[in-house]
N, C-alpha and C positions, 0 to 999 in steps of 0.2 A: 340358869335356874336360881330361884331365890335361895339365899342362905338360910340356915336354921334360925329359929327365934333366939332372942337374947336372954330369955329367962333361965335361971339356974335352978329353980325349984318348981315342982308341978303346980299348974294352975287349976283352979276348980273348973268343972265342966260348964260350958256356956249354956244358956237357955235354948230350948228347941226353936226351930223355925216358927214364925208366927202363923197361927191358923188362919183359915179363910175368914175375912171380916175383921182382921186385926185392927186395932186402933192406930191412928197415924204415928204416934211416938214409937210404937213397937215396929211398925213397918219401916219407919225411917232408920231405926237401929239395924234392922235386917238388911236394908239396902246399902247402908254404909259399909257393910262387911262383904258386899258383892261387887266385883269388877267385871266389866265387859270390855274387850279390846279386839283389835285387828291389826295385822301388818301384811305387807306385800309390796310388790313393785311391778311396774310395766316397763318393758325393755324394748328398745329398737336398735338393731345392728345393721350396719352397712359394711360389706366386705370389699376386698380389693377388686372384685368383678362387678361392683355396684348392685349386688343382690341385697334386697332389703328384707329383714325378718323382724316382725313385731310379735312379742310373746308376753304372756303373764306366767312366769316360771313358777311362782309360789305365792299363794295368799293364805293366810291363817286367821281364824276367828276363835277367840278365847273367852272363856267364862271361868271366874275364880270366886270361890266363896270361903269365908273363914267363920265357921260357927263359933270359934273362940280364938284367942290370940295364939294358941299353939296347935291348932288344927287347920289344915288347908285342903280344900277339895278343888281340883282344877281339871278342866277338859278343854280341848281345842280340836278343831277340824281344819284340815288344810286342803287346798285345791292346787293340784300340780298341772302346769301347762294349760290351765283353763278348762280341762276336760275331766281328769280323774280326781275323785274326792275320797278322803279317808281320815281316820282319827290320827291326829298328831300326838296327843297325849291324853291320858285319862287316869288320874292318880289321886290317892289320898295320902297326905303327909301328917305326921304327928311329931311335934317337936317340943316336948315339955322342958328340955334342957338345951342350952345353947350349944353344948359340945356334942350332943347326940340327938338325931332325929331319925325317924323311919318313914319310908315311902314305899308304896306298892301300886302296881297297875301297869299301864302302858307308859314307859319312861323314855324320854329323849336321852340318848347315850351321852354320858359326861366325858367325851373325848373329842378333841378337835374343835377349833374355833367355830367352824360351821355349825356345830351342834350346841356348843356352849352359848353362842350368841347368834341364833339363826335369823334374827331380824335384819332386813336389808339395809336399815339405817345404821347398823353396827360396823359396816365396812365401807371403805371409800370408793371402791371400784364399782362399775356398772354390774358386772357379774361376779359371783364368788370366785376367789382364786381356784385354780384347777386342783391344787392340793386338797381343797375341801369338796371337790367333786369326784375326782378320779382316784384319790388315794384313801382318804377317810370320807365316806359318803355322808352327805347332809341332805335333808334332816333325817337322821337315822334313829329309829325308835324300836324298842323291843319290850315284851312283857317281862316283868321281873319284880324283885323286891330289893330295896337298898337302904343304906344309911348315909347320913350327911351331918355336917356340923362345923363349928368354928372352935378349934382347940384353944387358941389364944387370939387376941385381936389381930386380924389380918391374915391368919392362917386357917384356911378352909379346906375341907376334903369332901369327897363323895365316893361311894362304892356301891356296887350292886351285883347280884346274881341274876343273870338274864338268860333268856332263850338264846341258844346258839344259832349260828348262821346256816343258811341252806346252801350247801356246796354245789347243788345243781344249777345255781345261778352265777357261778364264777365265769369271768370273761377275760379277754386279753386287754381290751382298751380301758376298761374301768373295772378292775378285778372284783371288788366287793359290792358294786352297785346293785346287782341283781340278787345278792345273797341275803339282804335284810328281810326280817320277818314282818316288820311294821305292824305287828299285832294281829296279823292274819293267821298265825299258827304259833305253836309253842313246842320247842324241841327239848323235851325233858331229859333225854339221854345225851344231849350235846350242850349241857348248860355251860355258860360262859361267865367269866369274871371281868368286871371293868372297874377301874378306879381312877381318881383324879385328885390332885393336890394343887393349891395355888396360894401364893403369898402376894399381898398387895401393900401399897403405900410405903414402900421402902426404896426410894424416896416417894413422896406423894405423887400420885398419878401413875405409878408403875405397877403392873400386875405381871407376875411370872408364874407360869403353870406347867404342869406335865401330867400325862396320863398313860395308862396301859390297858390292854385287852388281851385275853386269851380264852379260847374255847374251841370245842369241836364243831365240825361243819359237815358231818356225814348226812344229817337230816334223815336218819333211818334207812338210807340206801346202803345195802351190804357192800356193793362195789366201792363205796367211798369210805369204808370203815378205816379209821386212822387219820383221816383228813382233818387238819386243824389250822386255825388262823390266829396270829398274834399281831398286835399293833403297839408301837411306841410312838408317843407324840409329845412335843414340847413347844411352848410358845411364849411370846412376850408382847405386852401391850403397854403403851405409854400415851397418856393424854393430859397435857398440862402446859400452861404458858403459851397456848396456841400451837404447840407441837403435837403431832399425831404420829406415833410409830407403831408398827405391827410386824411381827415376824413369827413364822411357824415352820417346824420341821416334823415330818411324819414318815414312818417306815412300816411296811407291812411284810409279814412272813406268812407264806402259804405252805405249810408243812405237808410233805408228800403230795405236792400239786400234780405229780404225774398220774395219780389215781383219777383225778378229774379229766385229764387229757386222754387217758385210756378209756374212760367211761363214755366220753363224747367223741372219741376218735379225732381229737384236734391235732393238727399238724402245723409245723413251721411257725409263721408269725401269728397264727390263730391260737396257738397254745397258751394256756393259762400259765402265768409266771410263778416262780417260787419266791420272788421278792419284788417289791415295788416301793418307790419313795418319791417324795416331793418336798420342796421348801420354797418359801418366798420371803421377801423383805419389802416393806413399804414405808415411806416417810412423807408426811405432809405438813404444811404450815398454814394457819388461818391468816389470810391477808387482811381481813377486816379487823384483826386485833391491832394492826398498825394504823389503819385508816379510820376506823370507827369503833374503838374498844367498848363503848357503852351501848352499842346497838343491840346486843344479844343475839345477833346473827353470826353465821360463819360462812366464809368462802375459802375452802381449803384447796390449795394447789398441791398436788401430790405426784409422786413417781415411785416406781418400784421395779423389782426384778423377781422372776419366778423360774424355777427349773423343776420339771416333773419327768418321771420315767415310770409308767405303770408296769413295765416289763424289764426291770433292771437286772434280774438274774433268772435263769431257767434251770429246771431240774435236769441233772444228767441222766435221769432214767426215762425221759420222754422218748417215745417211739417216733423217729423222724427218718423215713427212707430218703436216701440221697436224691432220688428221682424228682422230689418236689421242688428242688432248688433250680430256678431258671437262671439264664444269663443275667448278671448284674444284680442278682438278689442276695440277701444275707444268707449265710448258712442256716439250715433249718433249726439248729439248736441255739442260734445266737439270740441274745436279748435285743430289744429294740433300742435305738439310740435315744438319749434324753432330748427333751425339747426345752429351749430357753425362751423367755418372753420378757420384753420390756413394756411397761405400762405407765401411762401418765395422763393426768386430766385435772378436772376441777369438781368439787363437791360443794354445792351451795345449799345452805340450810337456813331458810328464813325463820324456822322454828326447829327445836330439837327433834320433833316428831316427823318432819318432812325434809326430804333431800332430793335435790335435782342434780343428777350426775352426768358428766360427759367425760369419756375417756377414749384413749387410743391404745390398742393392743398390737404389738409388733412381734411376729414370730421370727426370732433371731436365727433359728435353724431351718426355716422353711416350713410350709404347711404340710400336715400329714395327709395321707391319701383319703379319699372318700370312703365311707363305710362300704364294705362288701360282705357277701355271705362267707362264713367261716370255712376254712379248708379242712375237710374231714376225710378220714379213711373209711373204706367200705366196711359194713358190718358193725358200726358203732351201736352201743346199747341205748343211746338216747340222743335227742337233738337239743343243742344248747339254746337257752333263751336269749333273744336279742336285748341289748341294753336300750334305754330310752333314747328317743330321737334327740332331745336336747343335750343329753350327756354324750351321745355319739358325735354331735356337732362340736361340743366343747373339746372332745378328745382330739379332734383334727388340729386344734390350735391355730386357727386362721388369723391372719392380720385383718383387723377390723376396727371400725369406729362404733362406739356404743353410746346410747343415751337412755337414761332411766329416770322415772319418777317413783321414789320410794316413800313409804309412810309407815308409821308405827304409833297407833293411838291406844 
């Protein structure tokens, strides 16, 4: 998200939008304050069994207008999987001072690199790291009102009061994926707080940030009263002298998760966790910096490691009858084992706005099982919602080769 404006004193109001039939100079001035853009990528995956999957995971179309230097109006629409369409953001920002600005509307949550930099040209890999899919969902947006600004040069912050999560969307494989409001509803009684702080250019090219989230998740369901979610996340990015580094750690707490498991009758490995976590490290170097430093193009050779566990801890209050554990299976109350991945590939950028990516993902701990219907006890109060097919596929963590064409105009 853009930083606040740099003015320390209020600016006068800008002239209104030009009326129909405005003169060319007026119209030119109006258009100079309006930007239109789009980003997205097309992906192709080939797994170890030679199965080919082509998809358009996300495309977004954006319009931004600045009536004045300190007012911004922005809206964007996103298309997921080439089928579902929805608003990605719709907000008004007022920033008369560099240290303090206000925004309200449908906001992209300022936590996690997948939300702070949702454009596919912002990361090297073909697909988002699993931490930005299974632990802190991307692109996550909620209705709310917030503040932002730059306290001193290089030190920026964001904070917001937003609609809380919908606990009826909790799941085992990607705990928070189905809980996002995405602007379709507002949970007044489960309001949440989210905040973010980052420091950059110490040294030049380095950005270090961290954020937190806490809020209720009952969504008006009496049986889920007391259910809460908290998130802590920290990350590091460095891009300078041809070197590209990226690291992130995120942890989720689902407080009183047993309430959701009782509500849905979820048992064993289908049960919602009380904790989830993930982290990854990536490093790349631009080979063209050595071969053709004046070309303006980039050919980044990269590699990295990721470890995720969407069910790292379980509540001791879950109901799990011993009879559900078959031979060779984990105990019903046991968390799932973590999954480690090695990734490597190339990212070619003829222009900063276009990236052609090729990578290999190796599941170091073996591939997860294929998605199955959740295991439930008889007489459950509700049926859990399934997670998206692309997220369910990502949660398996298969070994595969990926190819993508990403753009950001």
